[in-house]
C-alpha positions as CSV (number, residue, x, y, z in Angstrom):
1,M,49.2,-3.1,79.1
2,E,51.7,-5.5,77.5
3,F,48.9,-7.4,75.8
4,L,47.6,-4.1,74.4
5,R,51.0,-3.2,73.0
6,K,51.4,-6.6,71.3
7,T,48.0,-6.4,69.8
8,L,48.6,-2.9,68.5
9,A,52.0,-3.9,67.1
10,G,50.4,-6.8,65.2
11,A,47.7,-4.6,63.7
12,V,50.3,-2.0,62.6
13,S,52.4,-4.7,61.0
14,L,49.4,-6.1,59.1
15,S,48.4,-2.6,57.9
16,L,51.9,-1.9,56.7
17,A,52.0,-5.2,54.8
18,V,48.7,-4.3,53.1
19,M,49.9,-0.7,52.3
20,F,53.3,-1.9,50.8
21,S,51.8,-4.8,48.9
22,P,52.1,-4.4,45.1
23,I,49.4,-2.4,43.4
24,V,48.3,-4.1,40.2
25,N,48.7,-1.8,37.1
26,A,49.0,1.3,39.3
27,Q,50.3,3.3,36.3
28,E,46.9,2.8,34.6
29,I,45.0,4.7,37.3
30,L,45.8,8.4,38.0
31,P,46.3,10.0,40.3
32,F,48.7,7.6,42.0
33,P,47.7,6.6,45.5
34,P,49.4,8.5,48.3
35,A,52.7,7.2,49.5
36,P,52.1,5.3,52.8
37,S,53.8,6.4,56.0
38,G,57.2,4.7,56.7
39,S,56.6,5.1,60.4
40,V,55.1,2.5,62.9
41,A,52.9,4.1,65.5
42,G,52.9,2.4,68.9
43,L,50.9,3.2,72.0
44,T,53.5,5.7,73.1
45,I,56.3,7.6,71.3
46,Q,58.8,5.3,72.9
47,D,57.1,2.3,71.4
48,S,56.9,3.9,67.9
49,V,59.3,3.8,65.0
50,Y,59.6,7.0,63.0
51,S,60.7,6.9,59.3
52,K,59.6,9.6,57.0
53,R,57.5,8.5,54.0
54,V,59.3,8.5,50.6
55,E,57.4,9.3,47.5
56,P,58.3,6.7,44.9
57,K,59.8,7.9,41.6
58,R,57.3,7.7,38.8
59,L,59.8,8.8,36.0
60,A,63.0,7.2,34.8
61,D,66.2,9.0,35.7
62,G,67.0,11.9,33.4
63,A,63.4,12.4,32.2
64,P,63.6,15.5,30.0
65,N,61.9,18.8,30.4
66,I,59.3,19.4,27.7
67,L,58.6,22.7,25.9
68,I,55.8,23.0,23.2
69,I,55.8,26.3,21.3
70,L,52.7,26.8,19.2
71,M,52.5,29.7,16.8
72,D,49.1,30.9,15.6
73,D,47.9,31.5,12.0
74,V,51.4,31.9,10.5
75,G,51.5,29.7,7.4
76,P,54.1,27.2,6.1
77,A,55.8,29.5,3.6
78,T,56.5,32.5,6.0
79,P,59.5,31.4,8.1
80,S,63.0,32.0,6.7
81,T,64.0,28.7,8.2
82,Y,62.1,26.9,5.4
83,G,62.3,29.4,2.5
84,G,60.0,32.2,3.6
85,E,60.9,35.8,4.0
86,I,60.1,36.5,7.7
87,N,63.1,36.3,9.9
88,T,62.8,33.4,12.3
89,P,66.2,32.8,14.1
90,T,64.6,30.9,17.0
91,L,63.0,28.4,14.6
92,D,66.4,28.2,12.9
93,R,68.0,27.4,16.2
94,V,65.6,24.6,17.1
95,A,65.7,23.1,13.6
96,N,69.6,23.2,13.7
97,M,69.6,21.5,17.1
98,G,67.3,18.7,15.9
99,V,65.1,17.6,13.0
100,S,62.2,19.1,11.0
101,Y,59.0,17.7,9.6
102,N,57.7,18.9,6.2
103,R,54.5,16.7,6.2
104,F,53.2,17.5,9.6
105,H,49.5,18.5,9.9
106,S,47.0,20.3,12.1
107,T,43.3,20.9,11.8
108,A,42.3,24.0,9.8
109,M,41.2,26.0,12.9
110,C,42.4,27.2,16.3
111,S,40.4,25.4,19.1
112,P,40.3,22.1,17.2
113,T,44.0,21.9,16.8
114,R,44.7,22.8,20.4
115,A,42.3,20.2,21.7
116,S,43.9,17.6,19.5
117,L,47.4,18.6,20.4
118,L,46.9,18.5,24.2
119,T,44.8,15.2,24.2
120,G,46.2,13.1,21.4
121,R,42.6,12.6,20.1
122,N,40.9,13.8,17.0
123,H,39.2,17.2,17.3
124,T,35.6,16.3,16.9
125,F,36.0,13.2,19.1
126,V,36.9,15.7,21.9
127,G,34.0,18.1,21.1
128,N,36.1,20.7,19.2
129,G,34.8,20.6,15.6
130,Q,35.1,24.4,15.5
131,I,36.1,27.3,17.8
132,A,34.5,27.7,21.2
133,A,32.8,30.9,20.2
134,I,30.5,29.0,17.8
135,A,30.0,25.8,19.7
136,N,26.7,24.0,19.6
137,D,24.8,21.0,21.0
138,F,26.1,18.3,18.7
139,D,28.6,16.1,20.5
140,G,31.4,16.7,18.1
141,F,31.0,20.5,18.2
142,S,30.2,21.1,21.9
143,G,33.3,23.1,22.5
144,T,34.2,21.1,25.7
145,I,37.0,18.6,26.0
146,P,35.6,15.7,27.9
147,K,37.4,14.6,31.1
148,S,37.5,11.1,29.5
149,S,40.2,12.5,27.3
150,A,42.8,13.7,29.8
151,T,45.4,16.2,28.5
152,V,49.1,15.5,28.5
153,A,49.5,18.1,31.2
154,E,47.2,16.2,33.6
155,V,49.2,13.0,33.0
156,L,52.6,14.6,33.3
157,K,51.6,16.4,36.5
158,N,50.7,13.1,38.1
159,Y,54.0,11.7,37.1
160,G,55.9,14.5,38.8
161,Y,56.2,17.3,36.3
162,N,55.6,20.9,37.1
163,T,53.2,22.1,34.4
164,G,52.5,25.6,33.0
165,A,50.8,27.2,30.0
166,W,51.1,30.8,28.6
167,G,49.2,32.8,26.0
168,K,46.2,31.7,24.0
169,W,44.1,28.9,25.5
170,H,40.8,28.8,23.4
171,N,39.5,25.5,24.9
172,T,37.1,26.7,27.6
173,P,33.3,27.1,26.9
174,E,32.7,30.8,26.2
175,E,29.9,31.3,28.6
176,Q,32.1,29.9,31.5
177,I,34.8,32.6,31.0
178,T,33.9,34.6,34.1
179,S,35.5,35.3,37.5
180,K,32.9,32.8,38.9
181,G,33.8,29.9,36.7
182,P,33.1,27.1,36.8
183,F,36.8,26.4,36.5
184,E,37.1,22.7,35.7
185,Y,37.3,23.5,32.0
186,W,40.0,26.2,32.5
187,P,43.7,25.3,32.0
188,T,44.1,24.6,35.7
189,G,41.2,22.1,35.4
190,Y,43.0,20.3,32.7
191,G,46.3,19.6,34.5
192,F,48.2,22.9,34.2
193,E,49.4,24.0,37.7
194,Y,49.9,27.5,36.3
195,F,48.3,29.5,33.5
196,Y,48.9,33.1,32.4
197,G,47.2,34.3,29.3
198,F,43.8,34.7,27.7
199,L,41.0,32.2,27.4
200,A,39.4,33.4,24.2
201,G,40.5,33.0,20.6
202,E,42.3,36.3,20.3
203,A,43.3,39.4,22.2
204,S,44.4,42.9,21.8
205,Q,48.2,42.9,22.1
206,Y,48.1,46.2,23.9
207,E,45.1,45.9,26.1
208,P,44.3,42.2,26.6
209,T,41.9,40.7,29.0
210,L,44.1,38.2,30.9
211,V,43.8,35.7,33.7
212,R,46.4,34.2,36.0
213,N,45.2,30.7,37.0
214,T,41.6,31.5,37.8
215,T,41.9,35.2,38.7
216,Q,41.3,38.0,36.3
217,V,44.3,40.3,35.9
218,T,43.2,43.9,36.7
219,E,46.4,45.8,36.5
220,E,46.5,48.4,33.7
221,P,49.1,47.7,31.0
222,R,52.3,49.7,31.5
223,K,53.6,52.1,28.8
224,G,55.2,50.2,25.9
225,Y,53.3,47.0,26.8
226,H,52.9,44.1,24.3
227,L,51.3,40.8,25.1
228,T,53.9,38.6,23.5
229,D,56.7,40.3,25.5
230,D,54.6,39.8,28.6
231,I,54.0,36.1,28.3
232,A,57.7,35.5,27.6
233,A,58.7,37.5,30.7
234,D,56.2,35.6,32.8
235,A,57.4,32.2,31.5
236,I,60.9,33.2,32.4
237,K,59.9,34.2,35.9
238,W,58.1,30.8,36.3
239,L,61.2,28.9,35.1
240,R,63.3,30.7,37.7
241,E,60.9,30.0,40.5
242,Q,60.5,26.4,39.3
243,K,64.2,25.8,39.4
244,A,64.4,27.4,42.9
245,Y,61.5,25.6,44.4
246,A,61.6,22.2,42.7
247,P,65.0,21.6,41.1
248,D,64.5,17.8,41.2
249,K,61.3,18.1,39.1
250,P,61.2,18.4,35.3
251,F,58.9,20.9,33.7
252,F,56.3,20.8,31.0
253,M,55.7,24.2,29.3
254,Y,53.0,25.0,26.7
255,W,53.9,28.5,25.3
256,A,51.3,29.6,22.7
257,P,51.3,33.3,21.8
258,G,48.4,35.1,20.2
259,A,50.7,35.9,17.4
260,S,50.1,36.0,14.5
261,H,46.4,35.6,14.8
262,G,44.4,38.8,14.2
263,P,44.5,41.5,15.2
264,H,48.0,42.0,13.7
265,Q,49.4,44.5,16.3
266,I,53.1,45.3,16.7
267,M,55.3,48.3,17.6
268,K,56.3,50.4,14.6
269,E,60.0,49.5,14.7
270,W,59.3,45.8,14.2
271,A,57.0,46.5,11.2
272,D,59.5,48.9,9.7
273,K,62.1,46.2,9.4
274,Y,60.1,45.0,6.4
275,K,59.5,48.3,4.7
276,G,59.7,47.7,0.9
277,K,60.2,44.0,1.1
278,F,56.8,43.0,-0.2
279,D,56.3,45.9,-2.6
280,D,55.9,43.5,-5.6
281,G,52.9,41.7,-4.1
282,W,51.7,38.3,-3.2
283,D,52.0,36.6,-6.6
284,A,55.7,37.5,-6.8
285,Y,56.2,36.4,-3.1
286,R,54.8,33.0,-3.9
287,E,57.1,32.5,-6.8
288,R,60.2,33.5,-4.8
289,V,59.4,31.3,-1.8
290,F,58.5,28.3,-4.0
291,K,61.9,28.5,-5.7
292,R,63.8,29.0,-2.4
293,A,61.9,26.1,-0.7
294,R,63.0,23.7,-3.5
295,E,66.6,24.9,-3.4
296,K,66.7,24.3,0.4
297,G,65.3,20.8,-0.1
298,W,62.3,21.6,2.1
299,I,59.9,20.5,-0.7
300,P,60.7,18.0,-3.4
301,Q,62.1,19.1,-6.8
302,N,59.0,17.7,-8.5
303,A,56.6,19.7,-6.3
304,Q,54.3,21.9,-8.3
305,L,53.2,25.5,-7.5
306,T,49.4,25.5,-7.4
307,P,47.6,28.4,-9.1
308,R,45.7,31.3,-7.4
309,P,42.0,30.7,-7.0
310,E,39.8,32.5,-9.5
311,S,37.9,34.1,-6.7
312,M,41.1,35.7,-5.3
313,A,42.5,39.0,-6.6
314,S,45.9,39.1,-8.3
315,W,48.3,41.7,-7.2
316,D,48.1,43.4,-10.6
317,S,44.4,43.9,-10.2
318,I,44.8,46.0,-7.0
319,P,44.3,49.7,-7.8
320,E,47.6,51.6,-7.3
321,D,46.1,53.9,-4.7
322,E,45.2,50.8,-2.5
323,K,48.6,49.1,-2.8
324,P,50.4,51.1,-0.1
325,F,47.6,49.9,2.3
326,Q,48.1,46.3,1.2
327,R,51.9,46.4,1.5
328,R,51.8,47.9,5.0
329,L,49.4,45.2,6.2
330,M,51.9,42.6,5.2
331,E,54.8,44.5,6.8
332,V,52.9,44.7,10.1
333,F,52.2,40.9,9.9
334,A,55.8,40.1,9.2
335,G,57.1,42.3,12.1
336,F,54.4,40.8,14.4
337,T,55.5,37.3,13.5
338,E,59.3,37.9,13.9
339,H,58.6,39.5,17.3
340,A,56.8,36.3,18.4
341,D,59.7,34.1,17.3
342,Y,62.1,36.4,19.1
343,N,60.1,36.0,22.3
344,A,60.1,32.2,21.9
345,G,63.9,32.6,21.8
346,R,63.9,34.5,25.1
347,V,62.2,31.5,26.8
348,I,64.8,29.1,25.3
349,D,67.6,31.4,26.2
350,E,66.5,31.2,29.9
351,I,66.4,27.4,29.8
352,Q,69.9,27.5,28.4
353,R,71.1,30.0,31.0
354,Q,69.9,27.6,33.7
355,G,71.9,24.8,32.2
356,R,68.8,22.8,31.3
357,L,68.6,23.1,27.5
358,D,70.6,19.9,26.9
359,N,67.8,17.9,28.5
360,T,64.8,19.7,27.2
361,L,62.6,18.2,24.5
362,I,61.3,21.0,22.3
363,F,58.4,20.8,19.8
364,Y,58.3,24.1,17.9
365,I,55.1,24.0,15.8
366,W,54.9,26.7,13.2
367,G,51.1,27.2,13.1
368,D,47.9,25.8,14.6
369,N,46.4,26.0,11.1
370,G,47.3,27.7,7.8
371,S,47.6,31.5,7.3
372,S,44.3,33.2,7.9
373,A,42.3,34.7,5.1
374,E,39.8,36.3,7.5
375,G,41.1,39.7,6.6
376,L,39.3,39.2,3.3
377,N,40.4,42.2,1.1
378,G,42.5,43.8,3.8
379,T,40.9,45.2,6.9
380,I,41.4,47.6,9.8
381,S,38.9,45.5,11.9
382,E,39.2,41.8,11.4
383,Q,35.9,40.8,13.2
384,L,34.0,42.1,10.2
385,A,34.5,38.7,8.5
386,Q,33.3,36.6,11.5
387,N,30.1,38.7,11.5
388,G,29.6,38.3,7.8
389,I,29.8,42.0,7.0
390,P,31.2,42.8,3.5
391,T,33.1,46.1,3.1
392,K,35.1,48.0,0.5
393,I,38.7,49.1,0.8
394,S,37.6,52.7,0.4
395,Q,35.7,52.4,3.7
396,H,38.8,51.3,5.5
397,L,40.9,54.0,4.0
398,E,38.4,56.6,4.9
399,A,38.2,55.4,8.5
400,L,42.0,55.4,8.7
401,K,42.1,59.1,8.0
402,E,40.6,59.8,11.4
403,L,42.9,57.3,13.1
404,G,46.3,58.5,11.7
405,G,46.6,57.0,8.3
406,L,48.7,54.0,7.3
407,E,51.0,54.7,10.4
408,A,48.1,53.7,12.6
409,L,48.2,50.1,11.2
410,G,49.5,47.7,13.8
411,G,48.8,50.2,16.6
412,P,46.1,50.3,19.3
413,K,43.6,52.1,17.2
414,T,43.2,49.3,14.6
415,D,42.5,45.6,14.6
416,N,44.0,45.1,11.2
417,M,44.6,42.0,9.2
418,Y,46.2,41.6,5.8
419,H,44.6,40.7,2.4
420,A,43.7,37.0,2.1
421,A,46.0,36.7,-0.8
422,W,49.0,37.3,1.6
423,A,47.7,34.3,3.5
424,W,47.5,32.3,0.3
425,A,51.1,33.4,-0.4
426,G,52.1,32.3,3.1
427,S,50.7,28.8,2.2
428,T,53.0,28.3,-0.8
429,P,53.1,25.9,-2.7
430,Y,49.7,24.7,-1.4
431,K,46.1,25.6,-2.2
432,S,43.9,27.6,0.1
433,T,44.3,28.9,3.7
434,K,43.1,28.5,7.2
435,L,39.5,27.1,7.5
436,V,40.1,24.8,4.5
437,G,40.5,21.2,5.6
438,A,40.5,20.0,2.1
439,H,43.9,21.5,1.1
440,F,47.2,21.6,2.8
441,G,47.3,25.4,2.8
442,G,44.9,25.0,5.7
443,T,46.5,22.1,7.5
444,R,50.2,21.5,6.7
445,Q,52.6,23.1,9.3
446,P,56.3,23.0,9.6
447,M,57.6,21.6,12.9
448,A,61.1,21.4,14.4
449,V,61.9,19.0,17.2
450,A,65.1,19.2,19.3
451,W,66.5,17.5,22.3
452,P,70.3,17.9,22.5
453,K,70.7,15.0,24.8
454,G,68.4,12.6,22.9
455,I,68.2,13.6,19.2
456,K,71.1,13.8,16.8
457,P,70.8,16.9,14.6
458,D,69.9,16.1,11.0
459,P,68.9,18.6,8.3
460,T,67.0,16.1,6.2
461,P,63.3,16.9,6.4
462,R,61.1,14.1,7.9
463,P,58.5,13.3,5.1
464,Q,56.3,10.9,7.1
465,F,52.7,11.9,7.2
466,H,51.9,13.0,10.8
467,H,49.4,15.1,12.7
468,V,49.2,17.1,16.0
469,I,47.5,14.1,17.6
470,D,50.8,12.3,17.4
471,I,52.6,14.7,19.8
472,V,51.1,13.2,23.0
473,P,52.0,9.6,22.2
474,T,55.5,10.7,21.2
475,I,55.9,12.3,24.6
476,Y,54.6,9.2,26.4
477,D,56.8,7.0,24.3
478,Q,59.9,9.0,25.2
479,L,59.1,8.9,28.9
480,K,58.0,5.3,28.8
481,I,54.6,6.2,30.2
482,T,51.7,3.9,29.6
483,P,48.6,6.0,28.7
484,P,46.4,5.8,31.8
485,R,43.1,3.8,31.7
486,V,41.5,6.0,34.4
487,V,42.2,9.6,35.3
488,N,40.5,11.3,38.2
489,G,37.8,8.6,38.2
490,F,37.1,8.9,34.4
491,E,37.6,5.9,32.2
492,Q,39.8,7.2,29.4
493,D,39.1,7.3,25.7
494,P,41.6,5.7,23.3
495,I,44.4,7.8,22.1
496,H,44.3,8.3,18.3
497,G,47.8,9.5,17.8
498,V,50.8,7.5,16.7
499,S,54.3,8.0,18.3
500,M,56.7,9.7,16.0
501,S,59.8,8.4,17.9
502,Y,60.7,6.1,15.0
503,T,61.4,9.2,12.8
504,L,63.7,11.0,15.1
505,A,66.8,9.0,14.1
506,D,65.7,7.9,10.6
507,A,64.4,10.3,7.9
508,T,63.7,7.3,5.6
509,A,61.7,5.2,8.0
510,P,58.3,4.1,6.5
511,G,55.5,6.2,7.8
512,R,53.3,4.6,10.5
513,R,50.2,6.9,10.2
514,K,48.1,5.2,7.7
515,T,44.8,7.2,8.0
516,Q,43.8,10.7,9.1
517,F,40.6,12.6,8.6
518,F,40.2,16.4,8.4
519,D,37.1,18.5,8.6
520,I,36.4,22.1,9.5
521,M,32.9,23.2,8.9
522,A,32.5,20.8,6.0
523,S,35.8,21.6,4.3
524,R,37.0,18.1,4.6
525,G,39.4,15.4,3.5
526,I,40.8,11.9,4.2
527,Y,44.3,10.6,4.0
528,H,45.0,6.9,3.5
529,D,48.2,5.2,2.4
530,G,49.5,8.0,0.2
531,W,46.1,9.1,-1.2
532,F,44.1,12.1,-0.2
533,A,40.4,12.7,-1.1
534,S,38.7,16.0,-0.2
535,A,35.7,18.3,-0.6
536,P,36.4,22.0,-0.2
537,G,32.9,22.6,1.2
538,P,30.3,25.4,0.8
539,R,32.5,28.5,1.1
540,E,35.8,30.0,0.3
541,P,37.0,31.8,3.4
542,W,38.6,34.6,1.4
543,V,35.3,35.6,-0.1
544,G,33.3,37.9,2.2
545,G,29.6,37.9,2.9
546,I,27.1,35.1,2.9
547,P,28.0,32.4,0.3
548,K,25.4,32.0,-2.5
549,G,23.0,29.1,-1.8
550,I,24.5,28.4,1.6
551,R,21.1,27.6,3.2
552,E,20.3,25.0,0.5
553,W,23.8,23.5,0.6
554,S,24.1,19.8,1.3
555,P,27.3,17.7,1.7
556,L,25.7,15.0,-0.4
557,T,26.1,17.2,-3.5
558,D,29.6,18.4,-2.9
559,K,32.2,17.8,-5.6
560,W,35.2,15.8,-4.4
561,E,38.8,15.8,-5.4
562,L,41.4,13.0,-5.4
563,Y,45.2,13.2,-5.2
564,N,48.1,10.7,-5.2
565,L,50.4,12.3,-2.7
566,D,53.3,10.0,-3.5
567,K,53.5,11.7,-6.9
568,D,51.8,15.0,-6.2
569,W,53.2,16.8,-3.2
570,S,51.0,19.9,-3.3
571,Q,47.6,18.6,-4.5
572,A,48.2,20.0,-8.0
573,N,46.6,17.2,-10.1
574,D,43.0,16.2,-9.3
575,L,42.5,12.5,-10.3
576,A,38.8,12.3,-9.3
577,A,37.6,11.8,-12.9
578,A,40.4,9.4,-13.7
579,E,40.1,7.2,-10.6
580,P,36.3,7.0,-9.7
581,Q,36.7,3.7,-7.9
582,K,39.5,5.0,-5.7
583,L,37.5,8.1,-4.9
584,A,34.5,6.1,-3.9
585,E,36.6,4.0,-1.5
586,M,38.1,7.2,0.0
587,K,34.7,8.8,0.5
588,S,33.4,5.7,2.2
589,L,36.4,5.8,4.5
590,F,35.8,9.4,5.3
591,L,32.2,8.6,6.5
592,I,33.6,5.7,8.6
593,E,36.1,8.0,10.3
594,S,33.5,10.7,10.7
595,T,31.2,8.3,12.5
596,K,33.9,7.0,14.7
597,N,35.0,10.5,15.6
598,K,31.6,12.2,16.3
599,N,32.0,14.3,13.1
600,L,28.3,14.2,12.3
601,P,26.3,16.0,10.9
602,I,28.8,17.0,8.2
603,G,28.9,20.7,8.4
604,G,27.7,20.7,12.0
605,G,30.3,23.3,12.9
606,L,28.4,25.8,10.8
607,W,25.2,25.7,12.9
608,S,25.8,28.6,15.3
609,T,27.5,30.9,12.7
610,A,26.2,34.0,11.0
611,L,25.4,31.7,8.0
612,Y,22.7,29.7,9.8
613,H,21.7,30.1,13.5
614,P,23.6,33.0,15.2
615,E,20.9,33.0,17.8
616,D,22.3,29.6,19.0
617,A,25.9,30.8,19.4
618,P,27.2,30.3,23.0
619,A,25.9,32.9,25.4
620,S,24.7,33.3,28.9
621,N,21.4,31.6,29.7
622,L,20.2,34.8,31.4
623,T,17.7,37.2,29.9
624,E,17.8,39.7,32.8
625,W,20.7,41.1,34.7
626,T,20.9,43.3,37.8
627,F,24.1,45.1,38.7
628,D,24.4,47.0,42.0
629,G,26.7,50.0,41.3
630,P,29.7,50.1,38.9
631,M,30.9,46.8,37.5
632,M,34.2,45.9,35.8
633,R,35.5,43.5,33.2
634,M,32.6,41.1,32.6
635,P,33.7,39.1,29.6
636,E,31.7,39.8,26.5
637,S,31.1,36.1,26.0
638,A,29.0,36.1,29.2
639,A,27.7,39.6,29.1
640,P,24.4,40.9,27.7
641,K,24.4,40.8,23.9
642,L,23.5,44.5,23.6
643,G,24.5,44.9,19.9
644,K,22.8,41.7,18.8
645,V,19.3,41.3,20.3
646,D,16.4,43.5,21.5
647,S,17.3,44.9,24.9
648,L,16.6,47.6,27.5
649,V,19.3,49.0,29.7
650,S,17.9,50.9,32.7
651,M,20.2,52.8,35.0
652,E,19.6,54.7,38.3
653,V,22.1,57.6,38.5
654,D,22.9,60.6,40.6
655,L,24.1,63.3,38.2
656,P,26.6,66.0,39.3
657,A,26.4,69.6,38.1
658,N,28.6,68.9,35.1
659,P,28.3,65.1,34.4
660,N,31.0,63.3,32.4
661,G,32.0,59.8,31.9
662,V,31.0,56.3,30.6
663,L,27.8,54.9,31.9
664,Y,28.4,51.5,30.3
665,A,30.5,50.1,27.5
666,L,30.6,46.7,25.8
667,A,33.7,45.5,23.9
668,G,36.4,47.9,22.6
669,F,37.8,50.3,20.0
670,S,37.6,47.7,17.2
671,G,33.9,47.3,17.7
672,G,31.3,47.8,20.5
673,V,28.6,49.9,22.0
674,T,28.8,52.6,24.6
675,C,26.6,55.0,26.5
676,Y,28.3,58.0,28.0
677,V,27.9,61.6,29.0
678,K,30.3,64.2,27.7
679,D,30.0,67.8,28.8
680,G,26.5,67.1,30.1
681,I,25.2,65.6,26.9
682,L,23.9,62.0,27.0
683,S,25.4,60.1,24.1
684,Y,25.3,56.6,22.5
685,E,27.6,55.1,20.0
686,F,27.4,51.9,18.0
687,N,30.9,51.2,16.7
688,L,30.5,48.7,13.8
689,F,34.1,47.4,13.7
690,E,35.5,50.9,13.0
691,I,33.9,51.1,9.6
692,T,30.6,52.7,10.6
693,R,30.1,54.7,13.8
694,T,26.5,55.5,14.6
695,K,26.3,58.3,17.1
696,I,23.0,59.3,18.8
697,R,23.0,62.3,21.1
698,A,20.5,64.2,23.2
699,K,20.2,67.9,22.4
700,E,20.0,69.3,25.9
701,K,22.3,68.8,28.9
702,L,21.3,66.6,31.7
703,A,20.1,68.3,34.9
704,A,21.8,67.6,38.2
705,G,20.2,65.2,40.6
706,K,18.8,61.7,40.5
707,A,17.6,60.3,37.2
708,K,16.6,57.2,35.4
709,I,18.5,56.7,32.1
710,E,17.3,54.1,29.6
711,V,18.6,52.8,26.3
712,E,16.2,50.8,24.3
713,S,17.5,48.8,21.3
714,K,15.2,47.0,18.9
715,L,16.1,45.1,15.7
716,V,14.1,46.2,12.7
717,D,14.1,42.6,11.4
718,K,16.7,39.9,11.9
719,I,20.0,39.5,13.8
720,G,22.7,41.4,12.1
721,G,20.3,43.8,10.4
722,A,19.3,47.4,11.3
723,M,18.6,48.3,14.9
724,N,16.5,51.3,16.3
725,V,17.9,52.9,19.4
726,T,16.1,55.3,21.8
727,L,17.6,57.2,24.7
728,K,15.3,58.1,27.5
729,V,15.7,60.2,30.7
730,N,13.1,59.8,33.4
731,G,10.7,58.1,30.9
732,K,11.0,60.8,28.2
733,A,12.7,60.1,24.9
734,V,15.6,62.6,24.4
735,A,17.3,61.0,21.3
736,Q,16.5,58.4,18.6
737,G,18.4,56.9,15.7
738,Q,19.0,53.8,13.6
739,V,22.1,51.7,13.5
740,P,22.2,50.5,9.8
741,A,23.7,47.1,10.6
742,A,24.2,45.4,14.0
743,M,26.5,42.5,14.7
744,S,25.6,38.9,14.4
745,L,28.1,37.0,16.5
746,H,30.2,39.2,18.8
747,F,32.2,42.4,18.7
748,T,35.4,40.8,20.0
749,S,36.6,37.5,21.3
750,N,38.3,38.9,24.4
751,A,36.9,42.2,25.5
752,T,34.5,43.1,28.4
753,F,31.4,44.8,29.6
754,D,31.9,47.7,32.1
755,I,29.5,49.9,34.0
756,G,30.8,53.2,35.2
757,S,33.9,53.3,32.9
758,D,35.4,51.8,29.8
759,L,38.3,49.6,30.9
760,D,39.0,48.0,27.6
761,S,40.3,49.8,24.6
762,P,37.8,52.7,24.4
763,V,34.8,52.1,22.2
764,S,34.5,55.7,21.1
765,L,37.0,58.2,19.7
766,D,35.0,60.9,21.6
767,Y,36.8,59.9,24.8
768,F,39.8,57.9,23.6
769,D,42.3,60.3,25.1
770,K,40.3,60.3,28.4
771,A,40.0,56.5,28.8
772,P,38.8,54.8,30.9
773,F,36.6,58.0,31.3
774,A,35.1,57.0,34.6
775,F,31.7,58.5,35.4
776,N,31.9,61.4,37.8
777,G,28.5,60.9,39.3
778,T,27.0,58.0,41.3
779,I,25.6,54.9,39.6
780,G,23.0,52.9,41.5
781,T,21.2,49.9,40.1
782,T,21.6,48.9,36.5
783,K,19.1,46.5,35.0
784,V,19.5,44.9,31.5
785,T,16.6,43.0,30.1
786,Y,16.1,41.3,26.8
787,L,12.8,42.5,25.3
788,K,10.2,40.0,24.1
789,K,9.0,40.2,20.5
């Protein structure tokens, strides 16, 4: 027995020596290996030594909490902090606590910026050359961040941070946004221990489709609900729990509201704060803000105000009877935006209340891209632009009559967005808007950075040229973290960003970012050593419909521009003709950077859009579905494309004596299709983004008993064109009609498909006040089949 004990003790000592021996470059491989036991197991308890294992500290003492606030589609000339006319006291507060950057940049689109921000890599390199809703098979445009480019959340989680994200995500493949996953490309699969928000590109602020971690939220919104309020309250709850459960751990928060992306939706009292403030229009706004920004020293005194594009309407050209509509749209946007800043302040207030603000590093980024021109000429339903459907203001005003007039704007019955010229005004003094990578109106975002314990406040703007890919290396630099070589078994791609730490204490430090490329769907540019060359690409996002000659367009024939940014802050003076050699050098550099960053083919992000191949847009691989009984909240991105392709919906139902209710509904009030029974009459409605509502109704009431109800939809020609619809009961056609124009991409980014009720915002006004208008009979099997040509 004694021999056995000695042998065992020797083996234990050897194993402990191996476990406690130094691990070479352990910080290069994540996750860290488990901490070994501090105990020595003998043959008996009496022979054993007990010492609880101790997790080694991975962070230096005093490592700060980190909060990233990312606003959406707001524009550099909107916040009062930097000369705009929308009240932003929270941005003021962060700027006054720290420093601001006036030459900080994003990509010109949502998903690309978010992927770059979270990984520190260029957007096409991590598969996000455009939004997830129009991803395609080219590597740079796949819509999937590869695991070889780990997010900052994944790294910080391994180092001991609690990590959480709120609001808009927009970096999960669209067809994977279902309750059955797969979940590895959801926020929780990218290092966030907690997520509460929406996975798509936008959401109704009143009736959003939300997830918590990987579970769909099914609670009905309470009265007075607003999404931005909700994600602030939830973040505050998480902060309190985090402090209670893990007070020794720092936190990393990514708070990204849907505001002020379309739809612009806010309670009336917030919009009314701005009544009359924009009555003189966008041209006058631009002049005022330009003057104020120079007076504040936010832009240089020699900066020039760039002119309005010829293709964009002047305020004076707007008919007088349309101006109240245009003014109210901007008032709603302003109230929506101030409300988002207010809620960011609620989160910061809680951090301060807990005594943790002094050691919290805050990055407040005012925009993931420039102001959005996707409202075109002003709209009550902003998805019209994404589906390439041109309209007239008279159509919007006519539709508004049924919805409650101008007072309905900003409410649950509209998905409104302002005139593109308001977006251009919000980009003062720069050219263009969101979706333009060639001009800073699409890519230059104000940013304030504060850390009371670590950054001395300084009102002097930091003019060094930087990009969202520089946030991750700045965080690693401040925490003295070496970027890992391997994460979860995946060899890591190089980080493209440059730490901005050198600028925090020195506004005059020479810039260290020498080169940066930009490209969103062929609107592209390249920065190098103070020069910028760019090509605006084949379309102007504020011009609706299909651009002339788009299918013959080639990047090889695009006209390029050239700017000396050291002398020309706002890209006002094109030097392409005067400096042909310099332009040629810059164009060559753009191709080199594009090749390195998987940005080929040029314009690859346009492939799955309404302009080229809408049939290749992300969608389920299925062509047949079988649903047993009612079904709730199937995301539109994974649901049957009932308003886009030839289809047959076949339902087995048991009808009561007086049938009423929704049989099925896809999407919501801003656009969708629904089949329902009202007072016994079988009815169908194709809601084309509130502008055109095609209603098809049977003439006779349905008889009680078992029945087979079918809805057959067939395109007359191509996707987006007219569609013939036939309603059948027990094989007999009971109603027919033609939808004059179908949709080409999707009805919404964040609505759902329901059978037996309409749980989103109701598709039809016919049952708006009765929503969700659950069917009062019994639904058996529902089959949906795509019809072959």
